[in-house]
C-alpha positions, 0 to 999 in steps of 0.5 A: 846457176851457171857452169862458171859459178859451179866451177867457183864453188867447187874450187872453194870447197876443194880449197877449204878442204885442203886447208882445214887439216893444217896445224894452226902454226902452218895456217899462220905462215899461210896467212902471211904468205897471203899477205905477201911477206917474204920468208925473212919477214915471216921468220921475224914476225913468228919469231922462228928461223928463216930455214924453218919458214922455208921448211914450212912453206915448202911442206905447204906447197907439197900438202896443198898440191901447188908448185909456186908461192902465187898458187899457194896464196891463191889457195889461202885466198880461196879458203878465206873466201870460203870462210866468208860464204859458209861461216867456218874457219879454214885459213 
């Protein structure tokens, strides 16, 4: 096992651990961020206000320890990869 593959495994485990305790609603928002939906599109898709979406995104960023939507999407993607590799539902 290379150092790179070990680092990747740690990243996957950490992403899954950070996403796992999220509510189903927050996971839904996170999944839509991963799909590159704008706040307005997320609001329309979920039937909530754009202000509520902004609050969810801000709280997700804080909970997952990231400072941008790009990093938020990366965490979501890592959690989904972990789902594929270990069979747990994380995102």
